[in-house]
All heavy atoms as TSV, in Angstrom:
chain	resi	resn	atom	element	x	y	z
A	1	MET	N	N	0.812	-1.186	0.002
A	1	MET	CA	C	0.000	-0.003	-0.002
A	1	MET	C	C	0.873	1.252	-0.004
A	1	MET	O	O	0.543	2.225	-0.648
A	1	MET	CB	C	-0.898	-0.016	1.233
A	1	MET	CG	C	-1.992	0.963	1.203
A	1	MET	SD	S	-3.052	0.645	2.624
A	1	MET	CE	C	-4.577	1.119	1.935
A	2	GLY	N	N	1.947	1.243	0.754
A	2	GLY	CA	C	2.825	2.398	0.816
A	2	GLY	C	C	4.169	2.063	0.199
A	2	GLY	O	O	5.200	2.583	0.660
A	3	GLY	N	N	4.223	1.251	-0.786
A	3	GLY	CA	C	5.492	0.815	-1.361
A	3	GLY	C	C	6.213	1.939	-2.114
A	3	GLY	O	O	5.627	2.931	-2.528
A	4	GLY	N	N	7.518	1.761	-2.294
A	4	GLY	CA	C	8.323	2.732	-3.022
A	4	GLY	C	C	8.604	3.998	-2.247
A	4	GLY	O	O	8.881	5.029	-2.822
A	5	MET	N	N	8.548	3.922	-0.906
A	5	MET	CA	C	8.770	5.117	-0.080
A	5	MET	C	C	9.981	4.905	0.807
A	5	MET	O	O	9.906	4.971	2.032
A	5	MET	CB	C	7.526	5.408	0.776
A	5	MET	CG	C	6.293	5.690	-0.045
A	5	MET	SD	S	4.823	5.916	0.945
A	5	MET	CE	C	5.220	7.361	1.864
A	6	GLU	N	N	11.117	4.658	0.193
A	6	GLU	CA	C	12.346	4.442	0.947
A	6	GLU	C	C	12.759	5.720	1.684
A	6	GLU	O	O	12.535	6.807	1.203
A	6	GLU	CB	C	13.480	3.993	0.036
A	6	GLU	CG	C	13.285	2.618	-0.577
A	6	GLU	CD	C	12.392	2.658	-1.807
A	6	GLU	OE1	O	12.299	3.730	-2.426
A	6	GLU	OE2	O	11.764	1.650	-2.115
A	7	VAL	N	N	13.355	5.524	2.838
A	7	VAL	CA	C	13.824	6.658	3.643
A	7	VAL	C	C	15.254	6.987	3.238
A	7	VAL	O	O	16.114	6.112	3.167
A	7	VAL	CB	C	13.758	6.320	5.139
A	7	VAL	CG1	C	14.327	7.449	5.971
A	7	VAL	CG2	C	12.333	6.034	5.541
A	8	HIS	N	N	15.529	8.256	2.988
A	8	HIS	CA	C	16.874	8.713	2.690
A	8	HIS	C	C	17.425	9.328	3.977
A	8	HIS	O	O	16.949	10.361	4.420
A	8	HIS	CB	C	16.881	9.749	1.550
A	8	HIS	CG	C	16.318	9.208	0.272
A	8	HIS	ND1	N	17.006	8.306	-0.495
A	8	HIS	CD2	C	15.126	9.418	-0.333
A	8	HIS	CE1	C	16.283	8.006	-1.542
A	8	HIS	NE2	N	15.118	8.660	-1.469
A	9	LYS	N	N	18.418	8.675	4.544
A	9	LYS	CA	C	18.949	9.133	5.821
A	9	LYS	C	C	19.817	10.378	5.636
A	9	LYS	O	O	20.608	10.464	4.696
A	9	LYS	CB	C	19.765	8.032	6.471
A	9	LYS	CG	C	18.942	6.856	6.917
A	9	LYS	CD	C	19.761	5.845	7.651
A	9	LYS	CE	C	18.873	4.718	8.136
A	9	LYS	NZ	N	19.602	3.734	8.916
A	10	ASN	N	N	19.680	11.293	6.569
A	10	ASN	CA	C	20.479	12.513	6.594
A	10	ASN	C	C	21.567	12.306	7.634
A	10	ASN	O	O	21.290	12.016	8.802
A	10	ASN	CB	C	19.597	13.690	6.958
A	10	ASN	CG	C	20.307	15.019	6.832
A	10	ASN	OD1	O	21.527	15.094	7.009
A	10	ASN	ND2	N	19.548	16.057	6.530
A	11	ARG	N	N	22.829	12.486	7.233
A	11	ARG	CA	C	23.949	12.222	8.111
A	11	ARG	C	C	23.906	13.046	9.384
A	11	ARG	O	O	24.165	12.582	10.474
A	11	ARG	CB	C	25.252	12.469	7.360
A	11	ARG	CG	C	26.474	12.071	8.163
A	11	ARG	CD	C	27.750	12.324	7.397
A	11	ARG	NE	N	28.273	13.599	7.861
A	11	ARG	CZ	C	28.988	14.428	7.133
A	11	ARG	NH1	N	29.281	14.138	5.884
A	11	ARG	NH2	N	29.429	15.560	7.630
A	12	TRP	N	N	23.582	14.345	9.274
A	12	TRP	CA	C	23.580	15.228	10.412
A	12	TRP	C	C	22.461	14.892	11.399
A	12	TRP	O	O	22.660	14.964	12.613
A	12	TRP	CB	C	23.477	16.687	9.949
A	12	TRP	CG	C	24.699	17.106	9.198
A	12	TRP	CD1	C	25.889	17.473	9.732
A	12	TRP	CD2	C	24.856	17.135	7.789
A	12	TRP	NE1	N	26.794	17.756	8.739
A	12	TRP	CE2	C	26.180	17.565	7.516
A	12	TRP	CE3	C	24.023	16.847	6.725
A	12	TRP	CZ2	C	26.662	17.710	6.242
A	12	TRP	CZ3	C	24.532	17.007	5.432
A	12	TRP	CH2	C	25.833	17.427	5.216
A	13	ILE	N	N	21.329	14.525	10.884
A	13	ILE	CA	C	20.225	14.132	11.766
A	13	ILE	C	C	20.560	12.836	12.493
A	13	ILE	O	O	20.294	12.683	13.679
A	13	ILE	CB	C	18.914	14.008	10.981
A	13	ILE	CG1	C	18.500	15.394	10.481
A	13	ILE	CG2	C	17.816	13.360	11.820
A	13	ILE	CD1	C	17.271	15.398	9.606
A	14	GLU	N	N	21.196	11.909	11.810
A	14	GLU	CA	C	21.586	10.635	12.448
A	14	GLU	C	C	22.624	10.880	13.540
A	14	GLU	O	O	22.565	10.258	14.594
A	14	GLU	CB	C	22.115	9.661	11.399
A	14	GLU	CG	C	21.084	9.206	10.384
A	14	GLU	CD	C	19.952	8.443	11.032
A	14	GLU	OE1	O	20.194	7.669	11.976
A	14	GLU	OE2	O	18.802	8.597	10.570
A	15	GLU	N	N	23.602	11.785	13.301
A	15	GLU	CA	C	24.593	12.097	14.325
A	15	GLU	C	C	23.948	12.766	15.530
A	15	GLU	O	O	24.307	12.484	16.671
A	15	GLU	CB	C	25.675	12.996	13.733
A	15	GLU	CG	C	26.613	12.298	12.782
A	15	GLU	CD	C	27.622	13.248	12.156
A	15	GLU	OE1	O	27.678	14.429	12.555
A	15	GLU	OE2	O	28.346	12.799	11.263
A	16	TRP	N	N	23.012	13.677	15.284
A	16	TRP	CA	C	22.328	14.366	16.356
A	16	TRP	C	C	21.511	13.374	17.194
A	16	TRP	O	O	21.535	13.435	18.427
A	16	TRP	CB	C	21.423	15.443	15.772
A	16	TRP	CG	C	20.686	16.263	16.794
A	16	TRP	CD1	C	21.215	17.184	17.630
A	16	TRP	CD2	C	19.312	16.190	17.087
A	16	TRP	NE1	N	20.236	17.730	18.409
A	16	TRP	CE2	C	19.036	17.121	18.102
A	16	TRP	CE3	C	18.247	15.442	16.576
A	16	TRP	CZ2	C	17.788	17.310	18.626
A	16	TRP	CZ3	C	17.000	15.631	17.110
A	16	TRP	CH2	C	16.768	16.560	18.107
A	17	ASN	N	N	20.803	12.459	16.550
A	17	ASN	CA	C	20.055	11.446	17.269
A	17	ASN	C	C	20.948	10.538	18.093
A	17	ASN	O	O	20.612	10.192	19.227
A	17	ASN	CB	C	19.211	10.613	16.307
A	17	ASN	CG	C	17.948	11.299	15.877
A	17	ASN	OD1	O	17.438	12.152	16.584
A	17	ASN	ND2	N	17.462	10.959	14.723
A	18	ALA	N	N	22.093	10.151	17.541
A	18	ALA	CA	C	23.028	9.303	18.292
A	18	ALA	C	C	23.563	10.053	19.504
A	18	ALA	O	O	23.736	9.469	20.578
A	18	ALA	CB	C	24.176	8.869	17.377
A	19	GLY	N	N	23.810	11.346	19.371
A	19	GLY	CA	C	24.252	12.156	20.500
A	19	GLY	C	C	23.202	12.248	21.595
A	19	GLY	O	O	23.514	12.219	22.779
A	20	ARG	N	N	21.949	12.388	21.190
A	20	ARG	CA	C	20.852	12.452	22.168
A	20	ARG	C	C	20.699	11.122	22.909
A	20	ARG	O	O	20.400	11.094	24.104
A	20	ARG	CB	C	19.545	12.781	21.480
A	20	ARG	CG	C	19.434	14.223	21.073
A	20	ARG	CD	C	18.063	14.516	20.526
A	20	ARG	NE	N	17.048	14.313	21.556
A	20	ARG	CZ	C	15.783	14.097	21.314
A	20	ARG	NH1	N	15.348	14.016	20.081
A	20	ARG	NH2	N	14.925	13.944	22.294
A	21	GLU	N	N	20.870	10.023	22.187
A	21	GLU	CA	C	20.693	8.712	22.801
A	21	GLU	C	C	21.807	8.400	23.809
A	21	GLU	O	O	21.601	7.639	24.738
A	21	GLU	CB	C	20.644	7.626	21.730
A	21	GLU	CG	C	19.387	7.683	20.877
A	21	GLU	CD	C	19.438	6.722	19.714
A	21	GLU	OE1	O	20.440	6.002	19.556
A	21	GLU	OE2	O	18.466	6.682	18.949
A	22	ASN	N	N	22.980	8.981	23.611
A	22	ASN	CA	C	24.133	8.692	24.462
A	22	ASN	C	C	24.524	9.892	25.326
A	22	ASN	O	O	25.665	9.975	25.778
A	22	ASN	CB	C	25.312	8.266	23.605
A	22	ASN	CG	C	25.023	6.981	22.858
A	22	ASN	OD1	O	24.456	6.059	23.416
A	22	ASN	ND2	N	25.366	6.958	21.589
A	23	LEU	N	N	23.593	10.791	25.598
A	23	LEU	CA	C	23.906	11.997	26.323
A	23	LEU	C	C	24.447	11.722	27.721
A	23	LEU	O	O	25.411	12.356	28.156
A	23	LEU	CB	C	22.667	12.900	26.426
A	23	LEU	CG	C	22.840	14.224	27.125
A	23	LEU	CD1	C	23.820	15.093	26.351
A	23	LEU	CD2	C	21.533	14.914	27.283
A	24	GLU	N	N	23.871	10.770	28.423
A	24	GLU	CA	C	24.324	10.508	29.795
A	24	GLU	C	C	25.731	9.952	29.837
A	24	GLU	O	O	26.407	10.038	30.872
A	24	GLU	CB	C	23.357	9.556	30.507
A	24	GLU	CG	C	23.297	8.167	29.937
A	24	GLU	CD	C	22.259	7.998	28.839
A	24	GLU	OE1	O	21.733	8.992	28.347
A	24	GLU	OE2	O	21.989	6.840	28.483
A	25	PHE	N	N	26.220	9.399	28.744
A	25	PHE	CA	C	27.604	8.878	28.696
A	25	PHE	C	C	28.594	9.955	28.305
A	25	PHE	O	O	29.792	9.882	28.658
A	25	PHE	CB	C	27.713	7.712	27.719
A	25	PHE	CG	C	26.784	6.564	28.055
A	25	PHE	CD1	C	25.802	6.193	27.171
A	25	PHE	CD2	C	26.888	5.905	29.262
A	25	PHE	CE1	C	24.945	5.146	27.462
A	25	PHE	CE2	C	26.035	4.867	29.564
A	25	PHE	CZ	C	25.067	4.468	28.662
A	26	ASN	N	N	28.172	10.948	27.574
A	26	ASN	CA	C	29.063	11.974	27.046
A	26	ASN	C	C	29.012	13.307	27.790
A	26	ASN	O	O	29.782	14.202	27.501
A	26	ASN	CB	C	28.745	12.222	25.562
A	26	ASN	CG	C	28.945	10.994	24.736
A	26	ASN	OD1	O	29.840	10.202	24.999
A	26	ASN	ND2	N	28.119	10.813	23.722
A	27	PHE	N	N	28.094	13.449	28.737
A	27	PHE	CA	C	27.919	14.715	29.444
A	27	PHE	C	C	29.073	14.979	30.401
A	27	PHE	O	O	29.533	14.066	31.087
A	27	PHE	CB	C	26.602	14.736	30.210
A	27	PHE	CG	C	26.353	16.023	30.923
A	27	PHE	CD1	C	25.924	17.126	30.233
A	27	PHE	CD2	C	26.556	16.120	32.281
A	27	PHE	CE1	C	25.689	18.314	30.891
A	27	PHE	CE2	C	26.332	17.288	32.959
A	27	PHE	CZ	C	25.896	18.405	32.246
A	28	ARG	N	N	29.514	16.215	30.457
A	28	ARG	CA	C	30.561	16.636	31.378
A	28	ARG	C	C	30.082	17.898	32.109
A	28	ARG	O	O	29.537	18.804	31.480
A	28	ARG	CB	C	31.881	16.962	30.634
A	28	ARG	CG	C	32.464	15.807	29.893
A	28	ARG	CD	C	33.154	14.830	30.852
A	28	ARG	NE	N	33.774	13.748	30.134
A	28	ARG	CZ	C	33.292	12.516	30.101
A	28	ARG	NH1	N	32.187	12.221	30.733
A	28	ARG	NH2	N	33.908	11.565	29.430
A	29	TRP	N	N	30.338	17.938	33.424
A	29	TRP	CA	C	30.014	19.141	34.162
A	29	TRP	C	C	31.078	20.190	33.885
A	29	TRP	O	O	32.250	19.948	34.114
A	29	TRP	CB	C	29.937	18.859	35.657
A	29	TRP	CG	C	28.705	18.144	36.062
A	29	TRP	CD1	C	28.591	16.825	36.370
A	29	TRP	CD2	C	27.388	18.710	36.187
A	29	TRP	NE1	N	27.275	16.546	36.697
A	29	TRP	CE2	C	26.542	17.681	36.592
A	29	TRP	CE3	C	26.868	19.979	35.996
A	29	TRP	CZ2	C	25.166	17.877	36.810
A	29	TRP	CZ3	C	25.509	20.186	36.206
A	29	TRP	CH2	C	24.694	19.150	36.614
A	30	THR	N	N	30.669	21.330	33.412
A	30	THR	CA	C	31.567	22.459	33.169
A	30	THR	C	C	31.016	23.685	33.893
A	30	THR	O	O	29.926	23.635	34.469
A	30	THR	CB	C	31.659	22.756	31.651
A	30	THR	OG1	O	30.368	23.111	31.189
A	30	THR	CG2	C	32.184	21.547	30.888
A	31	ARG	N	N	31.745	24.758	33.835
A	31	ARG	CA	C	31.275	25.993	34.431
A	31	ARG	C	C	29.967	26.440	33.778
A	31	ARG	O	O	29.064	26.910	34.457
A	31	ARG	CB	C	32.310	27.109	34.266
A	31	ARG	CG	C	33.429	27.025	35.230
A	31	ARG	CD	C	34.246	28.299	35.147
A	31	ARG	NE	N	35.634	27.960	35.379
A	31	ARG	CZ	C	36.627	28.768	35.161
A	31	ARG	NH1	N	36.398	29.962	34.683
A	31	ARG	NH2	N	37.850	28.414	35.430
A	32	ARG	N	N	29.898	26.284	32.478
A	32	ARG	CA	C	28.706	26.696	31.759
A	32	ARG	C	C	27.487	25.869	32.147
A	32	ARG	O	O	26.404	26.396	32.368
A	32	ARG	CB	C	28.931	26.615	30.251
A	32	ARG	CG	C	27.779	27.143	29.447
A	32	ARG	CD	C	28.131	27.238	27.971
A	32	ARG	NE	N	27.065	27.890	27.252
A	32	ARG	CZ	C	26.148	27.243	26.552
A	32	ARG	NH1	N	26.177	25.931	26.470
A	32	ARG	NH2	N	25.200	27.892	25.929
A	33	SER	N	N	27.655	24.547	32.225
A	33	SER	CA	C	26.513	23.698	32.577
A	33	SER	C	C	26.071	23.964	34.025
A	33	SER	O	O	24.875	23.951	34.307
A	33	SER	CB	C	26.841	22.231	32.355
A	33	SER	OG	O	27.911	21.805	33.170
A	34	LEU	N	N	27.002	24.207	34.920
A	34	LEU	CA	C	26.635	24.565	36.299
A	34	LEU	C	C	25.896	25.881	36.340
A	34	LEU	O	O	24.943	26.048	37.118
A	34	LEU	CB	C	27.870	24.623	37.174
A	34	LEU	CG	C	28.479	23.273	37.563
A	34	LEU	CD1	C	29.810	23.483	38.270
A	34	LEU	CD2	C	27.535	22.491	38.426
A	35	ALA	N	N	26.317	26.833	35.528
A	35	ALA	CA	C	25.644	28.134	35.478
A	35	ALA	C	C	24.228	27.996	34.940
A	35	ALA	O	O	23.297	28.614	35.476
A	35	ALA	CB	C	26.449	29.112	34.609
A	36	VAL	N	N	24.036	27.191	33.928
A	36	VAL	CA	C	22.693	26.994	33.367
A	36	VAL	C	C	21.788	26.294	34.385
A	36	VAL	O	O	20.635	26.683	34.559
A	36	VAL	CB	C	22.783	26.182	32.051
A	36	VAL	CG1	C	21.414	25.722	31.600
A	36	VAL	CG2	C	23.451	26.999	30.970
A	37	VAL	N	N	22.295	25.284	35.077
A	37	VAL	CA	C	21.513	24.603	36.101
A	37	VAL	C	C	21.185	25.574	37.239
A	37	VAL	O	O	20.048	25.600	37.745
A	37	VAL	CB	C	22.267	23.361	36.651
A	37	VAL	CG1	C	21.630	22.833	37.909
A	37	VAL	CG2	C	22.319	22.283	35.581
A	38	GLY	N	N	22.131	26.381	37.639
A	38	GLY	CA	C	21.884	27.361	38.703
A	38	GLY	C	C	20.859	28.394	38.298
A	38	GLY	O	O	19.989	28.780	39.088
A	39	LEU	N	N	20.937	28.840	37.063
A	39	LEU	CA	C	20.020	29.871	36.584
A	39	LEU	C	C	18.598	29.317	36.459
A	39	LEU	O	O	17.662	29.860	37.053
A	39	LEU	CB	C	20.480	30.421	35.242
A	39	LEU	CG	C	19.591	31.493	34.633
A	39	LEU	CD1	C	19.623	32.731	35.479
A	39	LEU	CD2	C	20.042	31.787	33.208
A	40	PHE	N	N	18.425	28.256	35.720
A	40	PHE	CA	C	17.083	27.745	35.431
A	40	PHE	C	C	16.570	26.786	36.505
A	40	PHE	O	O	15.364	26.510	36.572
A	40	PHE	CB	C	17.044	27.077	34.066
A	40	PHE	CG	C	17.206	28.060	32.946
A	40	PHE	CD1	C	18.384	28.133	32.251
A	40	PHE	CD2	C	16.184	28.919	32.623
A	40	PHE	CE1	C	18.547	29.038	31.224
A	40	PHE	CE2	C	16.335	29.836	31.595
A	40	PHE	CZ	C	17.516	29.889	30.896
A	41	GLY	N	N	17.445	26.261	37.345
A	41	GLY	CA	C	17.010	25.345	38.389
A	41	GLY	C	C	16.801	26.023	39.735
A	41	GLY	O	O	16.072	25.517	40.577
A	42	LEU	N	N	17.457	27.177	39.935
A	42	LEU	CA	C	17.335	27.875	41.223
A	42	LEU	C	C	16.829	29.307	41.068
A	42	LEU	O	O	15.839	29.677	41.698
A	42	LEU	CB	C	18.692	27.879	41.931
A	42	LEU	CG	C	19.239	26.527	42.373
A	42	LEU	CD1	C	20.639	26.681	42.904
A	42	LEU	CD2	C	18.339	25.925	43.425
A	43	ALA	N	N	17.498	30.098	40.272
A	43	ALA	CA	C	17.207	31.530	40.206
A	43	ALA	C	C	15.830	31.816	39.611
A	43	ALA	O	O	15.051	32.596	40.190
A	43	ALA	CB	C	18.283	32.256	39.405
A	44	VAL	N	N	15.483	31.191	38.518
A	44	VAL	CA	C	14.196	31.478	37.877
A	44	VAL	C	C	13.026	31.041	38.780
A	44	VAL	O	O	12.099	31.837	38.985
A	44	VAL	CB	C	14.113	30.825	36.479
A	44	VAL	CG1	C	12.719	30.884	35.922
A	44	VAL	CG2	C	15.093	31.508	35.527
A	45	PRO	N	N	13.033	29.825	39.352
A	45	PRO	CA	C	11.922	29.482	40.236
A	45	PRO	C	C	11.808	30.397	41.450
A	45	PRO	O	O	10.683	30.723	41.870
A	45	PRO	CB	C	12.231	28.047	40.667
A	45	PRO	CG	C	13.087	27.499	39.602
A	45	PRO	CD	C	13.889	28.656	39.110
A	46	ILE	N	N	12.918	30.809	42.021
A	46	ILE	CA	C	12.874	31.713	43.181
A	46	ILE	C	C	12.294	33.053	42.785
A	46	ILE	O	O	11.447	33.613	43.489
A	46	ILE	CB	C	14.271	31.868	43.806
A	46	ILE	CG1	C	14.668	30.566	44.525
A	46	ILE	CG2	C	14.315	33.040	44.777
A	46	ILE	CD1	C	16.094	30.528	44.979
A	47	LEU	N	N	12.708	33.570	41.654
A	47	LEU	CA	C	12.163	34.866	41.191
A	47	LEU	C	C	10.683	34.768	40.865
A	47	LEU	O	O	9.922	35.704	41.157
A	47	LEU	CB	C	12.958	35.358	39.965
A	47	LEU	CG	C	14.378	35.810	40.259
A	47	LEU	CD1	C	15.100	36.159	38.970
A	47	LEU	CD2	C	14.375	36.991	41.198
A	48	VAL	N	N	10.244	33.683	40.268
A	48	VAL	CA	C	8.813	33.496	39.995
A	48	VAL	C	C	8.030	33.455	41.301
A	48	VAL	O	O	6.979	34.083	41.446
A	48	VAL	CB	C	8.587	32.223	39.144
A	48	VAL	CG1	C	7.120	31.863	39.094
A	48	VAL	CG2	C	9.145	32.417	37.744
A	49	TYR	N	N	8.533	32.696	42.272
A	49	TYR	CA	C	7.865	32.618	43.577
A	49	TYR	C	C	7.769	33.986	44.235
A	49	TYR	O	O	6.712	34.361	44.758
A	49	TYR	CB	C	8.610	31.636	44.501
A	49	TYR	CG	C	8.066	31.606	45.909
A	49	TYR	CD1	C	6.905	30.919	46.198
A	49	TYR	CD2	C	8.738	32.270	46.917
A	49	TYR	CE1	C	6.405	30.921	47.486
A	49	TYR	CE2	C	8.242	32.268	48.202
A	49	TYR	CZ	C	7.066	31.582	48.488
A	49	TYR	OH	O	6.583	31.593	49.750
A	50	LYS	N	N	8.871	34.729	44.238
A	50	LYS	CA	C	8.865	36.059	44.861
A	50	LYS	C	C	7.846	36.987	44.181
A	50	LYS	O	O	7.161	37.765	44.821
A	50	LYS	CB	C	10.256	36.691	44.796
A	50	LYS	CG	C	11.303	35.988	45.632
A	50	LYS	CD	C	11.109	36.308	47.085
A	50	LYS	CE	C	12.287	35.758	47.867
A	50	LYS	NZ	N	12.140	35.990	49.287
A	51	GLY	N	N	7.786	36.907	42.845
A	51	GLY	CA	C	6.820	37.712	42.107
A	51	GLY	C	C	5.385	37.365	42.449
A	51	GLY	O	O	4.525	38.253	42.582
A	52	ILE	N	N	5.082	36.079	42.574
A	52	ILE	CA	C	3.720	35.651	42.918
A	52	ILE	C	C	3.350	36.114	44.318
A	52	ILE	O	O	2.249	36.642	44.557
A	52	ILE	CB	C	3.613	34.136	42.775
A	52	ILE	CG1	C	3.693	33.750	41.297
A	52	ILE	CG2	C	2.311	33.622	43.383
A	52	ILE	CD1	C	3.820	32.256	41.067
A	53	VAL	N	N	4.271	35.957	45.283
A	53	VAL	CA	C	3.996	36.388	46.649
A	53	VAL	C	C	3.792	37.902	46.704
A	53	VAL	O	O	2.898	38.403	47.388
A	53	VAL	CB	C	5.140	35.940	47.587
A	53	VAL	CG1	C	5.026	36.601	48.960
A	53	VAL	CG2	C	5.148	34.442	47.733
A	54	ARG	N	N	4.606	38.635	45.946
A	54	ARG	CA	C	4.450	40.092	45.917
A	54	ARG	C	C	3.082	40.491	45.363
A	54	ARG	O	O	2.439	41.421	45.875
A	54	ARG	CB	C	5.569	40.678	45.063
A	54	ARG	CG	C	5.569	42.179	45.018
A	54	ARG	CD	C	6.828	42.705	44.352
A	54	ARG	NE	N	6.819	44.129	44.348
A	54	ARG	CZ	C	6.952	44.860	43.243
A	54	ARG	NH1	N	7.139	44.288	42.082
A	54	ARG	NH2	N	6.901	46.153	43.301
A	55	GLU	N	N	2.633	39.787	44.335
A	55	GLU	CA	C	1.316	40.070	43.778
A	55	GLU	C	C	0.210	39.824	44.809
A	55	GLU	O	O	-0.734	40.602	44.922
A	55	GLU	CB	C	1.106	39.211	42.528
A	55	GLU	CG	C	-0.209	39.487	41.832
A	55	GLU	CD	C	-0.310	40.861	41.216
A	55	GLU	OE1	O	0.731	41.416	40.832
A	55	GLU	OE2	O	-1.436	41.385	41.145
A	56	PHE	N	N	0.302	38.717	45.541
A	56	PHE	CA	C	-0.684	38.430	46.583
A	56	PHE	C	C	-0.657	39.505	47.674
A	56	PHE	O	O	-1.714	39.932	48.171
A	56	PHE	CB	C	-0.438	37.048	47.207
A	56	PHE	CG	C	-1.058	35.923	46.440
A	56	PHE	CD1	C	-0.265	34.942	45.898
A	56	PHE	CD2	C	-2.434	35.859	46.254
A	56	PHE	CE1	C	-0.815	33.893	45.193
A	56	PHE	CE2	C	-2.996	34.808	45.545
A	56	PHE	CZ	C	-2.187	33.828	45.009
A	57	HIS	N	N	0.523	39.964	48.054
A	57	HIS	CA	C	0.636	41.013	49.074
A	57	HIS	C	C	0.022	42.305	48.589
A	57	HIS	O	O	-0.624	43.039	49.355
A	57	HIS	CB	C	2.076	41.209	49.500
A	57	HIS	CG	C	2.626	40.117	50.356
A	57	HIS	ND1	N	1.902	39.498	51.344
A	57	HIS	CD2	C	3.847	39.550	50.376
A	57	HIS	CE1	C	2.657	38.576	51.933
A	57	HIS	NE2	N	3.834	38.582	51.340
A	58	MET	N	N	0.203	42.616	47.312
A	58	MET	CA	C	-0.398	43.828	46.766
A	58	MET	C	C	-1.920	43.731	46.764
A	58	MET	O	O	-2.623	44.706	47.066
A	58	MET	CB	C	0.113	44.080	45.348
A	58	MET	CG	C	1.549	44.586	45.314
A	58	MET	SD	S	2.318	44.797	43.692
A	58	MET	CE	C	1.034	45.033	42.556
A	59	GLN	N	N	-2.457	42.564	46.450
A	59	GLN	CA	C	-3.916	42.379	46.512
A	59	GLN	C	C	-4.432	42.498	47.934
A	59	GLN	O	O	-5.488	43.085	48.163
A	59	GLN	CB	C	-4.307	41.023	45.932
A	59	GLN	CG	C	-4.141	40.922	44.430
A	59	GLN	CD	C	-4.471	39.539	43.906
A	59	GLN	OE1	O	-4.799	38.643	44.653
A	59	GLN	NE2	N	-4.364	39.384	42.599
A	60	ASP	N	N	-3.684	41.920	48.892
A	60	ASP	CA	C	-4.081	42.053	50.299
A	60	ASP	C	C	-4.064	43.504	50.747
A	60	ASP	O	O	-4.958	43.946	51.481
A	60	ASP	CB	C	-3.157	41.212	51.196
A	60	ASP	CG	C	-3.377	39.732	51.018
A	60	ASP	OD1	O	-4.456	39.326	50.531
A	60	ASP	OD2	O	-2.452	38.966	51.364
A	61	GLU	N	N	-3.051	44.244	50.326
A	61	GLU	CA	C	-2.965	45.656	50.707
A	61	GLU	C	C	-4.131	46.458	50.119
A	61	GLU	O	O	-4.714	47.283	50.816
A	61	GLU	CB	C	-1.624	46.222	50.208
A	61	GLU	CG	C	-1.355	47.617	50.673
A	61	GLU	CD	C	0.004	48.101	50.193
A	61	GLU	OE1	O	0.926	47.269	50.099
A	61	GLU	OE2	O	0.138	49.296	49.906
A	62	ASP	N	N	-4.469	46.180	48.866
A	62	ASP	CA	C	-5.581	46.899	48.244
A	62	ASP	C	C	-6.921	46.577	48.909
A	62	ASP	O	O	-7.796	47.427	48.982
A	62	ASP	CB	C	-5.666	46.550	46.747
A	62	ASP	CG	C	-4.514	47.121	45.948
A	62	ASP	OD1	O	-3.847	48.051	46.441
A	62	ASP	OD2	O	-4.290	46.634	44.834
A	63	ALA	N	N	-7.060	45.355	49.417
A	63	ALA	CA	C	-8.312	44.941	50.051
A	63	ALA	C	C	-8.354	45.300	51.537
A	63	ALA	O	O	-9.359	45.069	52.203
A	63	ALA	CB	C	-8.529	43.445	49.887
A	64	GLY	N	N	-7.251	45.810	52.089
A	64	GLY	CA	C	-7.191	46.176	53.496
A	64	GLY	C	C	-7.058	44.991	54.428
A	64	GLY	O	O	-7.409	45.088	55.595
A	65	ARG	N	N	-6.536	43.901	53.913
A	65	ARG	CA	C	-6.340	42.699	54.741
A	65	ARG	C	C	-4.886	42.627	55.174
A	65	ARG	O	O	-4.003	43.196	54.511
A	65	ARG	CB	C	-6.642	41.431	53.918
A	65	ARG	CG	C	-8.082	41.298	53.517
A	65	ARG	CD	C	-8.308	39.955	52.828
A	65	ARG	NE	N	-7.491	39.845	51.633
A	65	ARG	CZ	C	-7.987	39.665	50.422
A	65	ARG	NH1	N	-9.278	39.570	50.213
A	65	ARG	NH2	N	-7.176	39.576	49.377
A	66	PRO	N	N	-4.602	41.902	56.259
A	66	PRO	CA	C	-3.191	41.674	56.618
A	66	PRO	C	C	-2.537	40.732	55.611
A	66	PRO	O	O	-3.236	39.920	54.988
A	66	PRO	CB	C	-3.267	41.060	58.017
A	66	PRO	CG	C	-4.632	40.497	58.118
A	66	PRO	CD	C	-5.499	41.315	57.230
A	67	TYR	N	N	-1.228	40.824	55.500
A	67	TYR	CA	C	-0.509	39.955	54.578
A	67	TYR	C	C	-0.646	38.489	54.978
A	67	TYR	O	O	-0.653	38.173	56.138
A	67	TYR	CB	C	0.985	40.296	54.537
A	67	TYR	CG	C	1.314	41.614	53.871
A	67	TYR	CD1	C	2.483	42.271	54.178
A	67	TYR	CD2	C	0.440	42.198	52.946
A	67	TYR	CE1	C	2.809	43.463	53.566
A	67	TYR	CE2	C	0.760	43.388	52.333
A	67	TYR	CZ	C	1.935	44.034	52.660
A	67	TYR	OH	O	2.239	45.200	52.054
A	68	ARG	N	N	-0.772	37.645	53.977
A	68	ARG	CA	C	-0.797	36.202	54.236
A	68	ARG	C	C	0.611	35.689	54.251
A	68	ARG	O	O	1.510	36.233	53.636
A	68	ARG	CB	C	-1.577	35.488	53.131
A	68	ARG	CG	C	-3.070	35.796	53.186
A	68	ARG	CD	C	-3.771	35.142	52.042
A	68	ARG	NE	N	-3.728	36.089	50.914
A	68	ARG	CZ	C	-4.334	35.879	49.757
A	68	ARG	NH1	N	-4.980	34.773	49.540
A	68	ARG	NH2	N	-4.277	36.796	48.822
A	69	LYS	N	N	0.814	34.596	55.007
A	69	LYS	CA	C	2.141	33.982	55.078
A	69	LYS	C	C	2.199	32.830	54.096
A	69	LYS	O	O	1.276	32.029	54.007
A	69	LYS	CB	C	2.423	33.460	56.486
A	69	LYS	CG	C	2.703	34.538	57.488
A	69	LYS	CD	C	3.100	33.916	58.804
A	69	LYS	CE	C	4.189	34.743	59.414
A	69	LYS	NZ	N	4.737	34.123	60.585
A	70	PHE	N	N	3.299	32.720	53.387
A	70	PHE	CA	C	3.559	31.624	52.461
A	70	PHE	C	C	4.866	30.981	52.857
A	70	PHE	O	O	5.855	31.657	53.059
A	70	PHE	CB	C	3.625	32.121	51.013
A	70	PHE	CG	C	2.357	32.791	50.571
A	70	PHE	CD1	C	2.245	34.176	50.552
A	70	PHE	CD2	C	1.263	32.045	50.176
A	70	PHE	CE1	C	1.095	34.797	50.126
A	70	PHE	CE2	C	0.101	32.654	49.759
A	70	PHE	CZ	C	0.015	34.029	49.744
A	71	LEU	N	N	4.872	29.695	52.914
A	71	LEU	CA	C	6.024	28.903	53.336
A	71	LEU	C	C	6.456	29.380	54.683
A	71	LEU	O	O	7.239	29.619	55.285
A	71	LEU	CB	C	7.169	28.934	52.339
A	71	LEU	CG	C	6.935	28.173	51.065
A	71	LEU	CD1	C	8.174	28.305	50.168
A	71	LEU	CD2	C	6.674	26.714	51.279
């Protein structure tokens, strides 16, 4: 039914896929990778949390309520 549809392999895509499959064997901790983990694993979540708490405090202030405690 779907005959005559051979796949033409692309060398660069095959290399990229092989790299993805073996990432845990080829990964090395460097200054850059530590910085990326620190930024997106710690700094961004903390900043998002602080922004959300600040927004809640602003709503409480506008409504004349005392601030709520989080964590």
